[in-house]
N, C-alpha and C positions, 0 to 999 in steps of 0.2 A: 548230611556233613560231620567228618572225624571230631570229636570231639575228646580233648585231654585234661586229665586231674590227676592229684594223687592224692592220697590220702593224706600225708604225711603234710600240705596243706592246711590239715585242724590245727597242727601245731601249734603255731602262732596264739597265744593266747591272753592278752595285754589285761588287766583288769579294771584299770581307768585311763582316763584322760583327759588333760586341760583342755577344755571347749568357754569360751566364752566366758570365761573368768572361774568358772567351777570345773573339781574333778568329777566327770559324770562319767557312768555306764562306756568298755569302748564299744561304738557305734560297726570297726571295722571285726566283727563276731565269725564265727562257725557258719552260726548260722543264715548268712548268707548262703556260701555255699548251697550250706543244704538244701536249702530250697529250689537256688537255681539244680541243682541233682536234681532230684524229685521233677525237675518241669521237664529234663532230656533223661537221654534211653543213650546207652552202648557207648558207655564212658568208659576211654583207653587210660591204661596205665601207660605214664612216658618212661622210656627208658632214660638210664641216665646217662647223657653226653658230657660229664664233666665241669670241672670250673674251667677250660681253657675258653670257652666259649662267652661266658659273665665280665671272665677278664678281658673281652675285647672291648667291652665299656666301661666297665669298672677299675678303678686304680687298684694296686696287692693290700697298700697299706688300709684301705678303704675296708676293702673286702675280707682283711683281718682283724680289723676292727669290731666286726657286724660277728662273727664268725664266735669272737672269744668277748663279747663285751659283757654277756649278760653273768656269766663264766666272774670274769673280773669284779662285778658288781659287786656280787655274791661274798667272794674270796677279800673285800674293802669292807665287810662288816656289813652289810646293808642285806635289806630283804624287799622281798616284791618284785617289781620289776624297775626296769633301768633308764630312768626319767632326766633330760640335759638339763639345765637351769639357768647356765653362763654361755653367749656364743659371740663371737668374732666380727660385728658388724662390720668396723673397719679393719685395716693392715691382717685379710685371712689371707695367712698365705702357713707352707707344709712346716709343722712342728713334731719333734720327738719328745710326746708328751707323758709323763710316768704315771697320771692318776686318772680312770676312768671317769668322775666327771668333767674334767676335760678335754677326754677327745669323745665323750657323747655331745659336748659343742662344736669341739673343731669338724665333728662329722654331722653335722645335722643342721635345720634351718627350720625348726619349730618344736612347741612341745607340745604334741597332740599323737607324736609318735613312739611310744614307750619299747622298747626291747624285753621283750621276755626269755625263756628257758628255751621253747621252740622257736622262736624265730627266725634263726640261721636255717633251722630244717624247712622251713615254711612259704621261705622266699627262694630258697637256693629250689625246692622243690616246684616251685611258678615259674620258676626262668626255664627248669627243663620241660613244662607241663607246654610254657611259649618256642621251644627249641623243637619238640615233637608234632606241633602243628605247622611250623616252617617246611621239617623234612617231608613233611602231607605234602605241602603245595610245592615243595622243588621238585616232589618225587612223579607230580600232575596233578594230586586231585586240584579242582578250582580253587576248593576255598578250603577252613577249616579252624576251628574254633580251641582258643587254648584254655580254660577255664582257670583266672590264676586268683591266686589270695595267700599272699596279698596281693594289691594293683602293683603297680611301678611308676608311673607315668610320672610322680613328683619327684623322683631321687634320680640326682645326677652321676655325674663317675664318680664322685667319692662323699658325696652325702642322701642323709634320707632324709624323709619327710611326707605327711603327708598321707601316712599310714602306707608308706611305699620307701623300700628295702634295696630290690635289686630292680632295673628298669627292664623288665617284663619285653616293652616293645621293641626297645634299641637292641635288648640282644636277639630279638627272630631277627630285624634288620640290620645288624651285621654278620647276624647269620648266612643271609642269604647272601650279604655280598663276599663275602667268603667266598660260597658255595659259587661264585663267577656272575651274579647280577650286579647289572653297571649301577642302576638307579632307582632306588627307592622313593616308593612317598610314603610317610606315613600322616594319618587321616586322625586327627584324636579330634571326639563325639563325647567326650565326659563334659559335664557340667562343671569342672574347675581347667582351666587352664594347665597345660602339663609343661609344666617348667622343667623339669628337668629334663624331658625327652625333648627340648628345645635348647638347653645348654650344651646337651652333648652333641648337636648335628650343628651348632647354631653359625661354626665354618667351616661347613663341609656346604660341597658344591653337587656332591651324589646320594644328596637325601633332603628331600623336600617335607617341611614339618607342617601343616595346614592343622589347622585348631580350632573349630568352633566352641564357642565358651561364653559365662557370663564377663561384664565387665570387670577384672579386676579393681575399679575403681569402689567396687564394692561387697567383690565377692574375694574369699580365699583362690590362690594365693595371693592377692593385691600387686606386690612387686612385679611380674613378672605377666605376660600376655599382654599388653596393650599396641595397637594398630598399627605403629611408629617401630613395633620390633620386628626388620628385617632380615638379620642377619648380616655378619661381616665376611670380609674377607674373600676367599673364595666360594664363602656362603651366602652372600651378600644378594637378596631375591629371593633363596630358598626357605624362608621364611615367613605365613603367610596366619596372621591374628584375627581373628572374624567376631570382636567378642559383643555379645547382643544386651540386650538389656532386659532382668528378672520382668517374670511375665511371657518370657517368647512364646508364642504357640508355634503352631504346626507351618502355616504359612507365612512365619517370621523365618522358621529355625528352616526351611527347604528354599528358601530364596539366598540365604546363607550358604547353605548347601553346594548350591549351583553354581555360587562365586569358587567354593574350593575344588568343587568338583571341576570346575573350568581351569583350574590352575591345575591341578593333576594332570591333566591331557595336556596343557601344553609343557611341560613339563618331562614329557613323555615315558613315563615310569615303565618300567618293566615287569615292577610285583608294586601289594600294597597290601601295608601293613595297618589295621585299626586297633585304634584302643578304644574299645567302646564300655562309655561308661552309663548307667543306667538311673544315675541319679537326676539325670533333666527330665524325669517323670514328676508327675504335678503332682504326689504326694509324697514326694521324697524330704522327710524330716532335717533337713540339711542343704537342701536346691532352692532354686524359686523357678522355675523355667515352669511351662504349660503343658506337657505334650503327654497323651497318654497311649496309653497299653495300644490302641492298636493303629497309630503313628509309626509304632517301630518301623512294623513290616514295609510300609512306602521310601521311610529315610533310608531301608536297606536296600530295596530294590533301586532305588536312586545311586547309589555307591556301586551296587553289581553290575549297572547297566557300563561300568567302566572298561566291562571287559578284561580286569585284570589279575591273575592268581592271586589271592587275597587269604594274610593271615588276621583275624580275626582275635586281639587278646582282650580278657575284663580288665576292667578297671572300677570303677563306684559304682554307687548304688544302692541304698541305705533303706529303702520303704523293705524291709524285707517280706515281707508276705508277697506282695506285689514282685521281685525281685525276679524271680525263675519265669511269670507269664509276661514278663515285660524280656527277658532274652531269650525267651524263644520265641515270642512278632519279631527279634530282629533278628535274628538268624531265618526263621521264615521267608524273611527279605531274598535270601540267598537262593531258594529255589531247592 
């Protein structure tokens, strides 16, 4: 399977994040990708598809903010990474604000995603990797893998969060639609709900979003991913959330997966985009499922049995020493 990654995706290097009430070393660090790269071969560097495919997903004012945020932080006399600390819980509306502190709150939803000097570069090239994988599949490959860092499924059209800055899987789906595909299914198999992806397509009938994740009542992102969220307007019924309890093993996971795959078959998708997170692994330090490395291959085989052209986009996974083996096991299921 062709795999795409750009070394500039290492540039994103925040020092600390706020986690469970304390500042701790940033979990989404370059070591994740280094471990995966050691486990894979024949890595290709994506070409530059430009900003236009990203603008199909994200609003211009958000992208302008993201590109300039760290520079503005430094110009304001700050050091280190840019952190938000105030958020518009109600009455959120587009405002032209002059202070970087205000914009950090306007364009984010949590305090775990600081913006560092290299964040824009890494997020931009992660999206280019997703676009390269999409181009490969549109060109005839049955599947392709975008090794994206930072991940993307938590960020919406105009907000970041959950280590995510550009929604790579949404960029891939929109690129496929722009190329003429009519019905796209997105299957999110990260431990955490892909709230940003859901939000982007919530009122769309041409994109089905299916997510298997931990119960949001107990796990991040808490406020989205409940089973009664089904879409609205033209998108009513085109969102399917399948939350599972902590401790979920392969048998229970496969039952939920079959429900999701049945929905994708019924939808009549002509292309599949998979948000793959290996944080469903039993040894993941911030997640609570019980999947083992060997489990990822049968999971992937079930997905591959849909027999759809498939773009696989990397999301989470924080058991760094096992991450490469887990990714390789998942990709092996696609043959």
